[in-house]
N, C-alpha and C positions, 0 to 999 in steps of 0.2 A: 217699879220694883225698887225697894230700898236696899242698898248694900250695907252690910255690917261694917261699922267702923273700928271694930276691935281686932281686926285681922290685918296681918301685914301683907304686903305684895307678894313676897316669897312664899308665905303660907298659901295665898290664893293660887299662885301659879302651880304649886305642888297638888293642890286640891283639883284644880282644872286639869292637870296631867292625866288624872285618873279618868277623865271624860274625853281623852283623846286630843287635848290641846298640847302644842309644843312651843317651847320659846325659840322664836326664829330670829330675834335681834334684841340686843340691849344696848342702850346707850345712856350711860350714867346710872340714874334710878329708874329710867323708863324701860319697860319690858314690853316687846311686842309678841303676842301669843297668836298662833294660828292653828287651825284645825282642818282636817281634810274629810269631809263628809261626802260620801258617794251618793250622788243623786241621779235616779234613772227616770227618764221622761221618754214619752212617746211623741213621735213626729205626727202622729194622727190627731187631728183636731176636729172633733164632730160638730163643733159650732161653725166651722168654715164651710160646710157642705150647705148648698142651696137645694131647695126642693121645688 
């Protein structure tokens, strides 16, 4: 996937905020974004059963 080169980091961070990302840390010009997606899985594994 190619990223557009005509968008600033600040603009990208604002855009990603709409999708659930948050700025968690910034050091100089580097920004760390994180998101919290809730994933639900089952402990049941049908492939582990033997017949």
